[in-house]
C-alpha positions in Angstrom: -16.5 12.9 -15.7 -13.6 11.6 -13.0 -13.0 7.6 -12.6 -12.6 6.6 -9.2 -8.9 7.1 -7.4 -8.0 4.7 -5.1 -4.5 4.6 -3.1 -2.9 2.3 -0.6 -1.0 3.6 2.1 1.3 0.8 3.4 4.0 0.4 5.7 7.4 -1.6 3.3 7.2 -5.1 3.5 3.6 -5.0 4.4 2.6 -7.5 1.3 1.1 -4.6 -0.2 2.8 -5.6 -3.6 1.0 -8.7 -3.5 -2.4 -6.8 -3.3 -1.1 -4.3 -6.3 -1.2 -8.2 -8.1 -4.5 -8.6 -7.6 -5.4 -5.3 -8.6 -3.1 -5.4 -12.0 -5.1 -8.7 -12.7 -8.2 -7.2 -13.0 -7.5 -5.1 -15.5 -9.8 -1.9 -15.1 -7.0 0.2 -13.6 -4.6 2.1 -14.1 -1.6 1.6 -11.7 1.2 4.0 -10.1 3.4 2.3 -7.7 4.9 4.2 -5.3 5.0 7.6 -7.0 5.4 9.9 -3.7 7.8 7.3 -2.6 10.2 8.0 -5.7 9.8 11.3 -5.7 11.2 11.7 -2.1 13.8 8.8 -2.7 15.2 9.9 -6.2 13.7 13.6 -7.1 11.2 12.0 -9.8 8.7 9.5 -10.5 8.5 7.7 -13.8 5.3 6.3 -15.3 5.5 3.6 -17.4 4.0 4.1 -21.1 3.1 1.6 -23.3 5.3 1.8 -26.6 6.5 5.0 -25.6 9.1 6.7 -23.0 7.8 6.9 -19.4 6.1 9.5 -18.2 8.5 11.6 -15.5 7.2 13.7 -12.9 8.8 16.4 -10.9 7.3 17.3 -8.1 4.0 16.0 -5.8 1.8 18.9 -7.9 3.3 17.3 -11.1 2.3 14.0 -9.5 -1.5 15.4 -8.6 -2.3 16.7 -12.0 -1.5 13.9 -14.0 -3.5 11.3 -12.0 -6.4 13.9 -12.7 -5.4 13.9 -15.9 -5.6 9.8 -15.9 -8.8 9.8 -14.3 -10.5 11.6 -17.3 -10.0 7.9 -19.1 -9.9 5.5 -16.3 -9.7 4.8 -13.1 -6.8 5.0 -10.8 -4.8 2.6 -8.2 -1.9 4.1 -6.3 -0.2 2.4 -3.9 2.5 4.3 -1.6 4.7 3.6 1.1 5.3 5.3 4.0 9.0 5.1 5.2 8.3 9.3 4.3 6.0 11.7 6.0 3.6 13.0 2.8 1.4 15.1 4.9 2.8 18.6 3.7 2.5 17.6 0.1 -1.1 15.8 0.7 -3.2 18.9 3.2 -5.3 20.5 1.0 -5.5 18.7 -2.1 -8.0 17.0 -4.2 -6.0 13.8 -4.0 -6.1 13.5 -0.6 -9.9 15.0 -0.4 -11.2 13.3 -3.1 -9.4 9.8 -3.1 -10.7 6.6 -1.3 -7.7 5.6 1.1 -7.1 2.2 2.0 -4.3 1.4 4.9 -2.7 -1.8 4.8 -1.8 -3.5 8.2 0.9 -6.0 9.1 2.4 -7.1 12.6 5.5 -4.7 13.1 7.7 -7.5 14.0 6.6 -9.4 10.3 7.3 -5.9 8.4 10.8 -5.5 10.5 12.0 -8.5 10.2 11.1 -8.9 6.6 12.5 -4.6 5.8 15.8 -5.4 7.7 16.6 -8.6 5.5 16.9 -6.5 2.8 17.7 -3.4 4.1 20.4 -3.7 6.8 20.6 -0.1 7.3 17.2 0.1 8.3 16.1 3.2 10.8 13.1 3.3 12.7 11.5 5.9 10.8 11.4 4.0 7.4 9.5 1.3 9.7 6.5 3.6 8.5 4.0 2.7 11.5 4.2 7.0 12.5 3.8 8.3 9.4 1.0 5.6 8.5 -0.6 6.4 11.6 -0.2 10.1 11.3 -1.9 10.5 7.5 -4.4 8.1 8.6 -5.6 11.1 10.5 -5.4 13.7 8.1 -7.3 11.3 5.7 -10.0 11.0 8.2 -10.3 14.5 8.8 -9.8 15.6 4.8 -11.4 12.8 3.0 -14.6 12.4 1.7 -14.9 8.5 1.9 -14.2 7.0 5.1 -10.9 4.9 5.3 -10.5 1.3 4.5 -8.3 -1.6 5.9 -6.8 -4.3 4.2 -5.0 -6.6 7.1 -2.0 -8.4 5.7 -2.6 -12.0 7.8 -6.1 -12.3 6.7 -5.2 -11.5 2.9 -2.7 -14.3 3.2 -4.9 -16.4 5.3 -8.1 -16.4 3.1 -7.6 -14.6 0.2 -11.0 -14.6 -1.4 -12.7 -14.0 1.6 -10.1 -10.6 2.0 -10.6 -9.3 -1.6 -14.3 -10.1 -1.6 -14.8 -7.9 1.6 -12.4 -5.0 0.0 -14.2 -5.0 -3.0 -17.3 -5.1 -1.2 -16.0 -1.6 1.1 -14.9 -0.4 -1.4 -17.6 -0.3 -4.2 -16.0 -2.9 -6.7 -17.1 -5.7 -8.6 -15.0 -8.8 -7.1 -13.6 -10.8 -9.9 -12.5 -13.8 -8.5 -10.2 -14.2 -11.6 -8.4 -11.8 -10.5 -6.7 -13.8 -7.7 -4.7 -15.7 -10.4 -2.2 -13.9 -12.6 0.8 -15.1 -14.5 4.6 -14.7 -13.0 6.8 -11.8 -13.6 7.8 -8.6 -12.7 5.3 -6.0 -13.4 6.7 -2.2 -15.2 4.8 -0.5 -12.7 8.1 -1.3 -9.9 10.7 -1.3 -12.4 13.2 0.6 -10.3 12.3 -1.3 -7.0 12.2 -4.8 -8.2 15.0 -6.4 -5.8 12.3 -5.5 -3.3 9.6 -7.3 -4.9 10.8 -11.0 -6.2 8.2 -12.7 -3.9 5.4 -11.0 -5.8 7.5 -11.3 -8.8 7.9 -15.1 -9.0 3.9 -15.8 -7.7 0.8 -16.5 -9.2 -1.8 -15.9 -6.5 -1.3 -15.1 -2.9 -0.1 -17.5 -0.7 1.5 -18.1 2.4 5.7 -18.0 2.2 7.6 -19.4 4.6 10.3 -17.3 5.9 13.2 -17.7 8.7 15.3 -15.0 9.0 18.3 -15.0 11.3 18.5 -11.2 12.4 14.6 -10.6 13.8 13.4 -8.3 16.6 13.4 -11.2 19.0 16.8 -11.4 18.8 18.3 -7.6 17.9 18.4 -5.1 20.6 17.7 -2.6 18.1 15.3 -4.3 16.1 13.2 -4.8 19.1 13.1 -1.0 19.9 12.1 -0.3 16.4 9.5 -2.9 16.9 8.6 -1.0 20.3 8.5 2.2 18.7 6.1 1.5 15.9 3.7 -1.1 18.1 1.1 1.8 19.6 0.6 3.6 16.2 0.2 -0.1 14.4 -1.9 -1.2 17.7 -3.8 2.3 17.4 -4.9 1.7 13.6 -6.0 -1.5 14.6 -8.1 0.1 17.2 -9.7 2.2 14.1 -9.8 -0.9 12.2 -11.8 -2.1 14.4 -14.2 0.2 15.4 -15.3 0.4 11.5 -15.7 -3.8 11.3 -17.9 -2.7 14.6 -20.2 -0.7 12.6 -21.3 -3.5 10.3 -22.0 -6.5 13.0 -23.3 -8.6 10.6 -19.7 -8.4 8.9 -17.6 -11.8 10.1 -13.9 -10.3 9.6 
């Protein structure tokens, strides 16, 4: 028997790690955090193991086979960020075909402002929306499950409603208790801890006020990144609206 596989795709700095905290608090998924991103950035992905050294995987096929093995025992949730293009390793795989894929959306201005604050060497392609949109088209064509969406602003403004709606769409039991957790880093994101300080310090999903001195509205290059990424974001927003319009009783 193969258990569920849910894969979330997101631009960096889209609040996707806050979503991971909810999934972790459920306790019914094995979590892999950014395996393809780590593979692309470092040449390997290390998955922490309880009471053992981490499982080191050195290729996309090793990752996919490892996930299949995990699914024999448990449901698996994976989050990956799209500063890289993964289509060449995903096309034609069971991983692409069998997973329930979820796309996280957040306004590119918020994504870019936050990303640049942590990574002043940010490049336009690393914002991630072109990769996200092109991957969405592949998922839509090849996956056996219709893609789902989570909007970051909806999640922050009304976590109970957003997570409940996601669970309904993904055919999961909604567990309100998963909206609260103990603060602290999760071992699954050890390599990139400095990117996830807000998620580590949190005990629930809640707005955090941030005032960045360098933003898309006062920095020419960041504004160009914003203009370049915005059409892909708007395309995905339209796709999300089309999904919602198929369910007119859904008030999201």
